[in-house]
All heavy atoms as a GROMACS GRO file, in nm:
protein
  597
    1MET      N    1  -1.520   7.708   3.552
    1MET     CA    2  -1.606   7.696   3.667
    1MET      C    3  -1.581   7.564   3.739
    1MET      O    4  -1.567   7.562   3.859
    1MET     CB    5  -1.752   7.706   3.625
    1MET     CG    6  -1.848   7.698   3.740
    1MET     SD    7  -2.012   7.734   3.684
    1MET     CE    8  -2.099   7.601   3.758
    2GLY      N    9  -1.577   7.455   3.668
    2GLY     CA   10  -1.559   7.326   3.731
    2GLY      C   11  -1.414   7.290   3.751
    2GLY      O   12  -1.381   7.182   3.797
    3GLU      N   13  -1.327   7.381   3.722
    3GLU     CA   14  -1.185   7.353   3.730
    3GLU      C   15  -1.141   7.335   3.874
    3GLU      O   16  -1.167   7.417   3.959
    3GLU     CB   17  -1.109   7.469   3.668
    3GLU     CG   18  -0.974   7.434   3.614
    3GLU     CD   19  -0.920   7.549   3.532
    3GLU    OE1   20  -0.985   7.588   3.436
    3GLU    OE2   21  -0.813   7.598   3.570
    4GLY      N   22  -1.076   7.223   3.902
    4GLY     CA   23  -1.022   7.199   4.034
    4GLY      C   24  -1.124   7.150   4.136
    4GLY      O   25  -1.092   7.136   4.253
    5ARG      N   26  -1.246   7.124   4.095
    5ARG     CA   27  -1.348   7.081   4.190
    5ARG      C   28  -1.381   6.933   4.176
    5ARG      O   29  -1.476   6.886   4.236
    5ARG     CB   30  -1.475   7.162   4.171
    5ARG     CG   31  -1.451   7.308   4.205
    5ARG     CD   32  -1.580   7.381   4.204
    5ARG     NE   33  -1.554   7.522   4.235
    5ARG     CZ   34  -1.647   7.611   4.249
    5ARG    NH1   35  -1.772   7.577   4.236
    5ARG    NH2   36  -1.616   7.735   4.278
    6GLY      N   37  -1.310   6.862   4.095
    6GLY     CA   38  -1.331   6.719   4.084
    6GLY      C   39  -1.445   6.680   3.992
    6GLY      O   40  -1.497   6.569   4.003
    7TYR      N   41  -1.487   6.770   3.903
    7TYR     CA   42  -1.592   6.734   3.810
    7TYR      C   43  -1.536   6.639   3.706
    7TYR      O   44  -1.440   6.671   3.637
    7TYR     CB   45  -1.649   6.858   3.738
    7TYR     CG   46  -1.724   6.950   3.830
    7TYR    CD1   47  -1.677   7.078   3.858
    7TYR    CD2   48  -1.843   6.911   3.889
    7TYR    CE1   49  -1.745   7.163   3.941
    7TYR    CE2   50  -1.912   6.995   3.973
    7TYR     CZ   51  -1.864   7.120   3.999
    7TYR     OH   52  -1.932   7.204   4.081
    8SER      N   53  -1.593   6.522   3.696
    8SER     CA   54  -1.540   6.425   3.600
    8SER      C   55  -1.633   6.404   3.481
    8SER      O   56  -1.604   6.323   3.396
    8SER     CB   57  -1.518   6.292   3.671
    8SER     OG   58  -1.641   6.244   3.720
    9ILE      N   59  -1.745   6.476   3.480
    9ILE     CA   60  -1.840   6.458   3.370
    9ILE      C   61  -1.860   6.592   3.299
    9ILE      O   62  -1.869   6.696   3.362
    9ILE     CB   63  -1.974   6.400   3.422
    9ILE    CG1   64  -2.064   6.360   3.308
    9ILE    CG2   65  -2.043   6.497   3.511
    9ILE    CD1   66  -2.180   6.274   3.351
   10ILE      N   67  -1.862   6.587   3.171
   10ILE     CA   68  -1.883   6.708   3.092
   10ILE      C   69  -2.032   6.738   3.094
   10ILE      O   70  -2.116   6.648   3.094
   10ILE     CB   71  -1.832   6.686   2.948
   10ILE    CG1   72  -1.682   6.658   2.953
   10ILE    CG2   73  -1.863   6.806   2.862
   10ILE    CD1   74  -1.624   6.619   2.819
   11LYS      N   75  -2.068   6.868   3.093
   11LYS     CA   76  -2.209   6.907   3.106
   11LYS      C   77  -2.297   6.845   2.999
   11LYS      O   78  -2.407   6.799   3.027
   11LYS     CB   79  -2.222   7.059   3.101
   11LYS     CG   80  -2.190   7.126   3.230
   11LYS     CD   81  -2.222   7.274   3.219
   11LYS     CE   82  -2.196   7.342   3.350
   11LYS     NZ   83  -2.228   7.483   3.345
   12CYS      N   84  -2.253   6.846   2.874
   12CYS     CA   85  -2.339   6.792   2.769
   12CYS      C   86  -2.363   6.643   2.790
   12CYS      O   87  -2.472   6.593   2.764
   12CYS     CB   88  -2.282   6.820   2.630
   12CYS     SG   89  -2.126   6.740   2.596
   13ASP      N   90  -2.264   6.570   2.841
   13ASP     CA   91  -2.284   6.429   2.872
   13ASP      C   92  -2.384   6.412   2.985
   13ASP      O   93  -2.468   6.321   2.985
   13ASP     CB   94  -2.153   6.362   2.911
   13ASP     CG   95  -2.058   6.351   2.795
   13ASP    OD1   96  -2.106   6.353   2.679
   13ASP    OD2   97  -1.936   6.339   2.819
   14TYR      N   98  -2.375   6.500   3.084
   14TYR     CA   99  -2.469   6.494   3.197
   14TYR      C  100  -2.612   6.516   3.148
   14TYR      O  101  -2.702   6.440   3.183
   14TYR     CB  102  -2.434   6.599   3.302
   14TYR     CG  103  -2.542   6.614   3.406
   14TYR    CD1  104  -2.556   6.520   3.508
   14TYR    CD2  105  -2.632   6.720   3.401
   14TYR    CE1  106  -2.657   6.531   3.601
   14TYR    CE2  107  -2.733   6.732   3.494
   14TYR     CZ  108  -2.744   6.638   3.594
   14TYR     OH  109  -2.845   6.650   3.686
   15TYR      N  110  -2.634   6.622   3.069
   15TYR     CA  111  -2.769   6.651   3.023
   15TYR      C  112  -2.821   6.544   2.930
   15TYR      O  113  -2.940   6.510   2.932
   15TYR     CB  114  -2.776   6.790   2.956
   15TYR     CG  115  -2.760   6.901   3.056
   15TYR    CD1  116  -2.655   6.990   3.049
   15TYR    CD2  117  -2.851   6.916   3.160
   15TYR    CE1  118  -2.640   7.092   3.142
   15TYR    CE2  119  -2.838   7.017   3.254
   15TYR     CZ  120  -2.733   7.104   3.244
   15TYR     OH  121  -2.720   7.203   3.336
   16TYR      N  122  -2.736   6.487   2.848
   16TYR     CA  123  -2.778   6.379   2.760
   16TYR      C  124  -2.819   6.257   2.842
   16TYR      O  125  -2.924   6.198   2.816
   16TYR     CB  126  -2.665   6.342   2.663
   16TYR     CG  127  -2.702   6.227   2.572
   16TYR    CD1  128  -2.787   6.246   2.464
   16TYR    CD2  129  -2.654   6.097   2.597
   16TYR    CE1  130  -2.823   6.142   2.382
   16TYR    CE2  131  -2.690   5.992   2.514
   16TYR     CZ  132  -2.774   6.014   2.407
   16TYR     OH  133  -2.810   5.910   2.328
   17SER      N  134  -2.740   6.220   2.940
   17SER     CA  135  -2.774   6.104   3.021
   17SER      C  136  -2.899   6.131   3.105
   17SER      O  137  -2.982   6.042   3.125
   17SER     CB  138  -2.657   6.062   3.111
   17SER     OG  139  -2.627   6.165   3.202
   18TYR      N  140  -2.916   6.256   3.153
   18TYR     CA  141  -3.036   6.292   3.227
   18TYR      C  142  -3.159   6.274   3.138
   18TYR      O  143  -3.259   6.218   3.180
   18TYR     CB  144  -3.027   6.438   3.274
   18TYR     CG  145  -3.153   6.486   3.343
   18TYR    CD1  146  -3.173   6.461   3.478
   18TYR    CD2  147  -3.252   6.553   3.272
   18TYR    CE1  148  -3.289   6.503   3.541
   18TYR    CE2  149  -3.368   6.596   3.334
   18TYR     CZ  150  -3.385   6.571   3.468
   18TYR     OH  151  -3.501   6.611   3.530
   19TYR      N  152  -3.151   6.322   3.014
   19TYR     CA  153  -3.262   6.308   2.920
   19TYR      C  154  -3.291   6.161   2.894
   19TYR      O  155  -3.407   6.120   2.891
   19TYR     CB  156  -3.233   6.382   2.790
   19TYR     CG  157  -3.340   6.358   2.686
   19TYR    CD1  158  -3.463   6.420   2.697
   19TYR    CD2  159  -3.318   6.271   2.580
   19TYR    CE1  160  -3.563   6.397   2.604
   19TYR    CE2  161  -3.417   6.247   2.487
   19TYR     CZ  162  -3.539   6.310   2.499
   19TYR     OH  163  -3.638   6.285   2.408
   20GLN      N  164  -3.188   6.082   2.873
   20GLN     CA  165  -3.209   5.940   2.845
   20GLN      C  166  -3.275   5.870   2.963
   20GLN      O  167  -3.360   5.783   2.944
   20GLN     CB  168  -3.075   5.873   2.810
   20GLN     CG  169  -3.016   5.917   2.679
   20GLN     CD  170  -3.109   5.893   2.561
   20GLN    OE1  171  -3.174   5.789   2.551
   20GLN    NE2  172  -3.118   5.990   2.473
   21ARG      N  173  -3.237   5.906   3.085
   21ARG     CA  174  -3.296   5.843   3.204
   21ARG      C  175  -3.442   5.884   3.222
   21ARG      O  176  -3.523   5.806   3.271
   21ARG     CB  177  -3.218   5.882   3.330
   21ARG     CG  178  -3.087   5.813   3.346
   21ARG     CD  179  -3.029   5.836   3.484
   21ARG     NE  180  -3.031   5.975   3.528
   21ARG     CZ  181  -2.932   6.062   3.510
   21ARG    NH1  182  -2.823   6.025   3.447
   21ARG    NH2  183  -2.942   6.185   3.555
   22ASN      N  184  -3.474   6.008   3.186
   22ASN     CA  185  -3.608   6.062   3.212
   22ASN      C  186  -3.691   6.082   3.086
   22ASN      O  187  -3.790   6.153   3.090
   22ASN     CB  188  -3.595   6.194   3.287
   22ASN     CG  189  -3.533   6.174   3.422
   22ASN    OD1  190  -3.587   6.102   3.504
   22ASN    ND2  191  -3.420   6.236   3.446
   23LYS      N  192  -3.652   6.019   2.978
   23LYS     CA  193  -3.720   6.040   2.850
   23LYS      C  194  -3.869   6.008   2.858
   23LYS      O  195  -3.953   6.085   2.812
   23LYS     CB  196  -3.654   5.953   2.742
   23LYS     CG  197  -3.700   5.986   2.603
   23LYS     CD  198  -3.648   5.893   2.496
   23LYS     CE  199  -3.506   5.851   2.511
   23LYS     NZ  200  -3.457   5.772   2.399
   24GLN      N  201  -3.904   5.897   2.919
   24GLN     CA  202  -4.045   5.857   2.928
   24GLN      C  203  -4.124   5.954   3.015
   24GLN      O  204  -4.236   5.992   2.981
   24GLN     CB  205  -4.056   5.714   2.982
   24GLN     CG  206  -4.194   5.656   2.970
   24GLN     CD  207  -4.240   5.646   2.825
   24GLN    OE1  208  -4.163   5.610   2.737
   24GLN    NE2  209  -4.364   5.679   2.800
   25LYS      N  210  -4.066   5.997   3.125
   25LYS     CA  211  -4.133   6.091   3.214
   25LYS      C  212  -4.156   6.225   3.144
   25LYS      O  213  -4.264   6.283   3.153
   25LYS     CB  214  -4.048   6.113   3.339
   25LYS     CG  215  -4.118   6.188   3.448
   25LYS     CD  216  -4.028   6.223   3.566
   25LYS     CE  217  -3.947   6.110   3.617
   25LYS     NZ  218  -3.865   6.149   3.734
   26ILE      N  219  -4.056   6.272   3.070
   26ILE     CA  220  -4.068   6.398   2.998
   26ILE      C  221  -4.174   6.387   2.889
   26ILE      O  222  -4.257   6.476   2.871
   26ILE     CB  223  -3.931   6.438   2.938
   26ILE    CG1  224  -3.833   6.472   3.048
   26ILE    CG2  225  -3.946   6.554   2.841
   26ILE    CD1  226  -3.689   6.484   3.003
   27SER      N  227  -4.175   6.274   2.819
   27SER     CA  228  -4.274   6.252   2.713
   27SER      C  229  -4.416   6.247   2.770
   27SER      O  230  -4.507   6.309   2.715
   27SER     CB  231  -4.241   6.122   2.640
   27SER     OG  232  -4.338   6.095   2.543
   28ASN      N  233  -4.433   6.176   2.881
   28ASN     CA  234  -4.565   6.168   2.944
   28ASN      C  235  -4.614   6.306   2.987
   28ASN      O  236  -4.731   6.340   2.967
   28ASN     CB  237  -4.561   6.075   3.064
   28ASN     CG  238  -4.548   5.930   3.023
   28ASN    OD1  239  -4.570   5.893   2.909
   28ASN    ND2  240  -4.507   5.848   3.118
   29TYR      N  241  -4.526   6.384   3.046
   29TYR     CA  242  -4.562   6.519   3.090
   29TYR      C  243  -4.605   6.605   2.972
   29TYR      O  244  -4.705   6.677   2.979
   29TYR     CB  245  -4.445   6.584   3.164
   29TYR     CG  246  -4.475   6.722   3.212
   29TYR    CD1  247  -4.555   6.744   3.324
   29TYR    CD2  248  -4.426   6.834   3.145
   29TYR    CE1  249  -4.584   6.872   3.368
   29TYR    CE2  250  -4.454   6.962   3.188
   29TYR     CZ  251  -4.533   6.980   3.299
   29TYR     OH  252  -4.563   7.108   3.341
   30TYR      N  253  -4.531   6.596   2.862
   30TYR     CA  254  -4.563   6.674   2.742
   30TYR      C  255  -4.703   6.640   2.692
   30TYR      O  256  -4.784   6.729   2.666
   30TYR     CB  257  -4.460   6.648   2.633
   30TYR     CG  258  -4.500   6.707   2.500
   30TYR    CD1  259  -4.486   6.843   2.476
   30TYR    CD2  260  -4.552   6.627   2.399
   30TYR    CE1  261  -4.523   6.898   2.355
   30TYR    CE2  262  -4.590   6.681   2.278
   30TYR     CZ  263  -4.575   6.817   2.257
   30TYR     OH  264  -4.614   6.871   2.137
   31TYR      N  265  -4.735   6.511   2.682
   31TYR     CA  266  -4.866   6.471   2.630
   31TYR      C  267  -4.979   6.501   2.728
   31TYR      O  268  -5.090   6.535   2.687
   31TYR     CB  269  -4.866   6.324   2.588
   31TYR     CG  270  -4.790   6.306   2.459
   31TYR    CD1  271  -4.668   6.239   2.456
   31TYR    CD2  272  -4.837   6.359   2.340
   31TYR    CE1  273  -4.597   6.224   2.337
   31TYR    CE2  274  -4.768   6.346   2.222
   31TYR     CZ  275  -4.648   6.278   2.221
   31TYR     OH  276  -4.578   6.266   2.104
   32GLU      N  277  -4.952   6.494   2.858
   32GLU     CA  278  -5.053   6.532   2.956
   32GLU      C  279  -5.087   6.680   2.944
   32GLU      O  280  -5.204   6.718   2.948
   32GLU     CB  281  -5.004   6.502   3.097
   32GLU     CG  282  -5.005   6.355   3.133
   32GLU     CD  283  -4.938   6.329   3.267
   32GLU    OE1  284  -4.901   6.426   3.338
   32GLU    OE2  285  -4.923   6.211   3.300
   33GLN      N  286  -4.983   6.762   2.929
   33GLN     CA  287  -5.007   6.906   2.914
   33GLN      C  288  -5.079   6.937   2.784
   33GLN      O  289  -5.166   7.025   2.780
   33GLN     CB  290  -4.874   6.983   2.920
   33GLN     CG  291  -4.808   6.978   3.056
   33GLN     CD  292  -4.897   7.033   3.165
   33GLN    OE1  293  -4.955   7.139   3.152
   33GLN    NE2  294  -4.908   6.959   3.274
   34LYS      N  295  -5.047   6.865   2.678
   34LYS     CA  296  -5.113   6.885   2.549
   34LYS      C  297  -5.262   6.851   2.560
   34LYS      O  298  -5.347   6.925   2.511
   34LYS     CB  299  -5.044   6.797   2.445
   34LYS     CG  300  -5.090   6.820   2.305
   34LYS     CD  301  -5.009   6.735   2.209
   34LYS     CE  302  -5.053   6.756   2.067
   34LYS     NZ  303  -4.977   6.674   1.973
   35GLU      N  304  -5.293   6.740   2.627
   35GLU     CA  305  -5.434   6.701   2.646
   35GLU      C  306  -5.506   6.802   2.734
   35GLU      O  307  -5.622   6.836   2.709
   35GLU     CB  308  -5.442   6.562   2.708
   35GLU     CG  309  -5.401   6.451   2.614
   35GLU     CD  310  -5.395   6.316   2.683
   35GLU    OE1  311  -5.428   6.308   2.804
   35GLU    OE2  312  -5.358   6.220   2.616
   36LYS      N  313  -5.437   6.851   2.836
   36LYS     CA  314  -5.499   6.949   2.926
   36LYS      C  315  -5.532   7.078   2.851
   36LYS      O  316  -5.640   7.134   2.869
   36LYS     CB  317  -5.403   6.979   3.042
   36LYS     CG  318  -5.457   7.075   3.143
   36LYS     CD  319  -5.357   7.098   3.254
   36LYS     CE  320  -5.407   7.201   3.351
   36LYS     NZ  321  -5.309   7.231   3.456
   37ARG      N  322  -5.440   7.124   2.766
   37ARG     CA  323  -5.466   7.244   2.686
   37ARG      C  324  -5.585   7.222   2.592
   37ARG      O  325  -5.668   7.311   2.576
   37ARG     CB  326  -5.342   7.283   2.605
   37ARG     CG  327  -5.236   7.355   2.684
   37ARG     CD  328  -5.130   7.415   2.593
   37ARG     NE  329  -5.064   7.317   2.508
   37ARG     CZ  330  -4.958   7.246   2.543
   37ARG    NH1  331  -4.904   7.262   2.661
   37ARG    NH2  332  -4.904   7.160   2.458
   38ALA      N  333  -5.592   7.103   2.532
   38ALA     CA  334  -5.703   7.074   2.440
   38ALA      C  335  -5.837   7.073   2.515
   38ALA      O  336  -5.936   7.128   2.465
   38ALA     CB  337  -5.679   6.941   2.370
   39ARG      N  338  -5.840   7.013   2.635
   39ARG     CA  339  -5.963   7.011   2.715
   39ARG      C  340  -6.004   7.152   2.753
   39ARG      O  341  -6.121   7.189   2.742
   39ARG     CB  342  -5.943   6.928   2.841
   39ARG     CG  343  -5.958   6.781   2.824
   39ARG     CD  344  -5.972   6.709   2.957
   39ARG     NE  345  -5.869   6.746   3.052
   39ARG     CZ  346  -5.753   6.684   3.069
   39ARG    NH1  347  -5.724   6.581   2.993
   39ARG    NH2  348  -5.667   6.723   3.159
   40ASN      N  349  -5.907   7.232   2.799
   40ASN     CA  350  -5.939   7.369   2.839
   40ASN      C  351  -5.986   7.452   2.721
   40ASN      O  352  -6.079   7.532   2.735
   40ASN     CB  353  -5.818   7.435   2.905
   40ASN     CG  354  -5.797   7.388   3.047
   40ASN    OD1  355  -5.886   7.329   3.106
   40ASN    ND2  356  -5.681   7.413   3.101
   41ASP      N  357  -5.925   7.434   2.606
   41ASP     CA  358  -5.970   7.508   2.487
   41ASP      C  359  -6.114   7.473   2.454
   41ASP      O  360  -6.193   7.560   2.418
   41ASP     CB  361  -5.880   7.476   2.366
   41ASP     CG  362  -5.744   7.542   2.378
   41ASP    OD1  363  -5.728   7.631   2.464
   41ASP    OD2  364  -5.654   7.503   2.301
   42GLU      N  365  -6.149   7.347   2.467
   42GLU     CA  366  -6.285   7.304   2.437
   42GLU      C  367  -6.384   7.359   2.540
   42GLU      O  368  -6.493   7.403   2.504
   42GLU     CB  369  -6.291   7.151   2.435
   42GLU     CG  370  -6.409   7.098   2.360
   42GLU     CD  371  -6.396   6.950   2.333
   42GLU    OE1  372  -6.293   6.908   2.279
   42GLU    OE2  373  -6.490   6.878   2.368
   43ILE      N  374  -6.345   7.359   2.666
   43ILE     CA  375  -6.433   7.408   2.773
   43ILE      C  376  -6.458   7.558   2.758
   43ILE      O  377  -6.572   7.604   2.768
   43ILE     CB  378  -6.372   7.379   2.911
   43ILE    CG1  379  -6.374   7.229   2.939
   43ILE    CG2  380  -6.444   7.455   3.021
   43ILE    CD1  381  -6.294   7.188   3.061
   44TYR      N  382  -6.353   7.633   2.733
   44TYR     CA  383  -6.365   7.779   2.732
   44TYR      C  384  -6.398   7.837   2.595
   44TYR      O  385  -6.411   7.958   2.582
   44TYR     CB  386  -6.235   7.842   2.784
   44TYR     CG  387  -6.205   7.808   2.928
   44TYR    CD1  388  -6.089   7.742   2.964
   44TYR    CD2  389  -6.294   7.841   3.028
   44TYR    CE1  390  -6.062   7.711   3.097
   44TYR    CE2  391  -6.269   7.810   3.160
   44TYR     CZ  392  -6.153   7.745   3.194
   44TYR     OH  393  -6.127   7.714   3.324
   45ARG      N  394  -6.414   7.753   2.495
   45ARG     CA  395  -6.441   7.802   2.359
   45ARG      C  396  -6.569   7.885   2.353
   45ARG      O  397  -6.573   7.990   2.290
   45ARG     CB  398  -6.452   7.684   2.262
   45ARG     CG  399  -6.471   7.726   2.119
   45ARG     CD  400  -6.470   7.609   2.030
   45ARG     NE  401  -6.359   7.523   2.075
   45ARG     CZ  402  -6.310   7.422   2.009
   45ARG    NH1  403  -6.362   7.391   1.894
   45ARG    NH2  404  -6.212   7.350   2.056
   46GLU      N  405  -6.674   7.840   2.421
   46GLU     CA  406  -6.802   7.912   2.414
   46GLU      C  407  -6.797   8.048   2.483
   46GLU      O  408  -6.881   8.133   2.458
   46GLU     CB  409  -6.914   7.828   2.474
   46GLU     CG  410  -6.898   7.799   2.622
   46GLU     CD  411  -7.008   7.709   2.674
   46GLU    OE1  412  -6.993   7.588   2.665
   46GLU    OE2  413  -7.109   7.765   2.721
   47TYR      N  414  -6.697   8.068   2.570
   47TYR     CA  415  -6.683   8.197   2.638
   47TYR      C  416  -6.584   8.289   2.568
   47TYR      O  417  -6.562   8.400   2.614
   47TYR     CB  418  -6.637   8.174   2.782
   47TYR     CG  419  -6.730   8.086   2.861
   47TYR    CD1  420  -6.697   7.954   2.889
   47TYR    CD2  421  -6.853   8.134   2.905
   47TYR    CE1  422  -6.782   7.872   2.961
   47TYR    CE2  423  -6.939   8.053   2.977
   47TYR     CZ  424  -6.903   7.922   3.004
   47TYR     OH  425  -6.988   7.842   3.074
   48GLY      N  426  -6.521   8.243   2.464
   48GLY     CA  427  -6.422   8.325   2.395
   48GLY      C  428  -6.284   8.315   2.456
   48GLY      O  429  -6.203   8.405   2.441
   49GLY      N  430  -6.258   8.208   2.527
   49GLY     CA  431  -6.127   8.187   2.588
   49GLY      C  432  -6.134   8.190   2.739
   49GLY      O  433  -6.230   8.237   2.799
   50GLU      N  434  -6.028   8.138   2.801
   50GLU     CA  435  -6.024   8.130   2.947
   50GLU      C  436  -6.023   8.268   3.012
   50GLU      O  437  -6.089   8.291   3.114
   50GLU     CB  438  -5.898   8.052   2.989
   50GLU     CG  439  -5.890   8.023   3.136
   50GLU     CD  440  -5.772   7.935   3.171
   50GLU    OE1  441  -5.694   7.897   3.082
   50GLU    OE2  442  -5.758   7.906   3.291
   51GLU      N  443  -5.952   8.360   2.952
   51GLU     CA  444  -5.943   8.496   3.007
   51GLU      C  445  -6.080   8.561   3.012
   51GLU      O  446  -6.118   8.621   3.114
   51GLU     CB  447  -5.847   8.579   2.923
   51GLU     CG  448  -5.820   8.715   2.978
   51GLU     CD  449  -5.717   8.790   2.896
   51GLU    OE1  450  -5.616   8.731   2.857
   51GLU    OE2  451  -5.742   8.910   2.871
   52ASN      N  452  -6.157   8.550   2.904
   52ASN     CA  453  -6.292   8.609   2.902
   52ASN      C  454  -6.385   8.540   3.000
   52ASN      O  455  -6.472   8.604   3.058
   52ASN     CB  456  -6.350   8.602   2.761
   52ASN     CG  457  -6.288   8.704   2.670
   52ASN    OD1  458  -6.235   8.804   2.716
   52ASN    ND2  459  -6.292   8.678   2.541
   53TYR      N  460  -6.369   8.409   3.018
   53TYR     CA  461  -6.452   8.335   3.114
   53TYR      C  462  -6.435   8.393   3.254
   53TYR      O  463  -6.533   8.424   3.322
   53TYR     CB  464  -6.415   8.187   3.112
   53TYR     CG  465  -6.480   8.108   3.222
   53TYR    CD1  466  -6.612   8.067   3.211
   53TYR    CD2  467  -6.411   8.074   3.338
   53TYR    CE1  468  -6.674   7.995   3.311
   53TYR    CE2  469  -6.470   8.003   3.438
   53TYR     CZ  470  -6.602   7.963   3.426
   53TYR     OH  471  -6.662   7.892   3.526
   54TYR      N  472  -6.310   8.409   3.296
   54TYR     CA  473  -6.286   8.462   3.430
   54TYR      C  474  -6.322   8.609   3.441
   54TYR      O  475  -6.368   8.656   3.546
   54TYR     CB  476  -6.140   8.437   3.472
   54TYR     CG  477  -6.117   8.292   3.504
   54TYR    CD1  478  -6.042   8.211   3.421
   54TYR    CD2  479  -6.173   8.235   3.618
   54TYR    CE1  480  -6.022   8.077   3.451
   54TYR    CE2  481  -6.154   8.102   3.648
   54TYR     CZ  482  -6.079   8.023   3.564
   54TYR     OH  483  -6.061   7.892   3.593
   55LYS      N  484  -6.304   8.683   3.335
   55LYS     CA  485  -6.342   8.824   3.334
   55LYS      C  486  -6.492   8.838   3.354
   55LYS      O  487  -6.539   8.918   3.436
   55LYS     CB  488  -6.299   8.888   3.202
   55LYS     CG  489  -6.331   9.034   3.189
   55LYS     CD  490  -6.282   9.086   3.055
   55LYS     CE  491  -6.325   9.226   3.029
   55LYS     NZ  492  -6.286   9.271   2.895
   56GLU      N  493  -6.569   8.759   3.280
   56GLU     CA  494  -6.715   8.763   3.294
   56GLU      C  495  -6.759   8.718   3.433
   56GLU      O  496  -6.853   8.772   3.490
   56GLU     CB  497  -6.781   8.676   3.187
   56GLU     CG  498  -6.765   8.728   3.046
   56GLU     CD  499  -6.830   8.864   3.026
   56GLU    OE1  500  -6.938   8.887   3.083
   56GLU    OE2  501  -6.772   8.946   2.954
   57ALA      N  502  -6.690   8.619   3.488
   57ALA     CA  503  -6.724   8.572   3.622
   57ALA      C  504  -6.701   8.681   3.726
   57ALA      O  505  -6.783   8.700   3.816
   57ALA     CB  506  -6.642   8.448   3.657
   58LEU      N  507  -6.591   8.754   3.714
   58LEU     CA  508  -6.563   8.864   3.806
   58LEU      C  509  -6.665   8.976   3.792
   58LEU      O  510  -6.706   9.037   3.892
   58LEU     CB  511  -6.422   8.918   3.783
   58LEU     CG  512  -6.308   8.827   3.827
   58LEU    CD1  513  -6.175   8.884   3.782
   58LEU    CD2  514  -6.310   8.809   3.978
   59ILE      N  515  -6.707   9.002   3.670
   59ILE     CA  516  -6.810   9.105   3.648
   59ILE      C  517  -6.941   9.064   3.712
   59ILE      O  518  -7.007   9.143   3.780
   59ILE     CB  519  -6.826   9.133   3.497
   59ILE    CG1  520  -6.702   9.204   3.443
   59ILE    CG2  521  -6.952   9.216   3.471
   59ILE    CD1  522  -6.699   9.216   3.292
   60LYS      N  523  -6.980   8.936   3.693
   60LYS     CA  524  -7.107   8.887   3.750
   60LYS      C  525  -7.106   8.889   3.902
   60LYS      O  526  -7.207   8.915   3.966
   60LYS     CB  527  -7.135   8.744   3.701
   60LYS     CG  528  -7.180   8.738   3.559
   60LYS     CD  529  -7.206   8.595   3.517
   60LYS     CE  530  -7.240   8.586   3.370
   60LYS     NZ  531  -7.257   8.447   3.327
   61MET      N  532  -6.989   8.861   3.963
   61MET     CA  533  -6.980   8.860   4.108
   61MET      C  534  -6.967   9.001   4.166
   61MET      O  535  -6.976   9.020   4.287
   61MET     CB  536  -6.860   8.776   4.154
   61MET     CG  537  -6.883   8.628   4.136
   61MET     SD  538  -6.753   8.530   4.210
   61MET     CE  539  -6.630   8.535   4.081
   62GLY      N  540  -6.942   9.099   4.082
   62GLY     CA  541  -6.933   9.236   4.128
   62GLY      C  542  -6.793   9.281   4.168
   62GLY      O  543  -6.776   9.388   4.224
   63PHE      N  544  -6.694   9.199   4.143
   63PHE     CA  545  -6.556   9.235   4.179
   63PHE      C  546  -6.489   9.320   4.073
   63PHE      O  547  -6.385   9.380   4.097
   63PHE     CB  548  -6.471   9.110   4.200
   63PHE     CG  549  -6.510   9.032   4.323
   63PHE    CD1  550  -6.566   8.906   4.312
   63PHE    CD2  551  -6.493   9.086   4.450
   63PHE    CE1  552  -6.602   8.834   4.424
   63PHE    CE2  553  -6.529   9.016   4.561
   63PHE     CZ  554  -6.584   8.890   4.550
   64LEU      N  555  -6.548   9.325   3.955
   64LEU     CA  556  -6.488   9.400   3.845
   64LEU      C  557  -6.595   9.484   3.779
   64LEU      O  558  -6.702   9.436   3.747
   64LEU     CB  559  -6.428   9.303   3.743
   64LEU     CG  560  -6.357   9.363   3.622
   64LEU    CD1  561  -6.234   9.439   3.669
   64LEU    CD2  562  -6.316   9.254   3.525
   65GLU      N  563  -6.565   9.611   3.765
   65GLU     CA  564  -6.657   9.702   3.697
   65GLU      C  565  -6.586   9.759   3.577
   65GLU      O  566  -6.471   9.800   3.584
   65GLU     CB  567  -6.698   9.816   3.791
   65GLU     CG  568  -6.782   9.772   3.907
   65GLU     CD  569  -6.822   9.889   3.995
   65GLU    OE1  570  -6.804  10.005   3.953
   65GLU    OE2  571  -6.870   9.863   4.105
   66ILE      N  572  -6.658   9.765   3.466
   66ILE     CA  573  -6.602   9.824   3.345
   66ILE      C  574  -6.668   9.958   3.326
   66ILE      O  575  -6.789   9.970   3.311
   66ILE     CB  576  -6.626   9.733   3.222
   66ILE    CG1  577  -6.554   9.600   3.243
   66ILE    CG2  578  -6.579   9.802   3.095
   66ILE    CD1  579  -6.567   9.502   3.131
   67LYS      N  580  -6.584  10.062   3.332
   67LYS     CA  581  -6.636  10.199   3.319
   67LYS      C  582  -6.624  10.241   3.174
   67LYS      O  583  -6.524  10.218   3.108
   67LYS     CB  584  -6.556  10.294   3.406
   67LYS     CG  585  -6.567  10.262   3.552
   67LYS     CD  586  -6.486  10.356   3.637
   67LYS     CE  587  -6.500  10.316   3.782
   67LYS     NZ  588  -6.417  10.401   3.868
   68LYS      N  589  -6.729  10.302   3.126
   68LYS     CA  590  -6.732  10.346   2.986
   68LYS      C  591  -6.725  10.494   2.976
   68LYS      O  592  -6.755  10.570   3.058
   68LYS     CB  593  -6.855  10.293   2.916
   68LYS     CG  594  -6.854  10.144   2.906
   68LYS     CD  595  -6.975  10.096   2.833
   68LYS     CE  596  -6.972   9.944   2.824
   68LYS     NZ  597  -7.084   9.891   2.754
   0.00000   0.00000   0.00000
């Protein structure tokens, strides 16, 4: 694919250097997402999960009907 196009860097070297340059940013993002998931789990625990919370909200607003 890179033949004849002047590519002077091997892909694995590129990805390794990219990771090294952005290691702190990637780490921060990972921990932010982990904290966000933990907060959401705690908030929605009493409703049985986020999906049930929104399902119940739609039922209360009248947008969703469950037929038996």
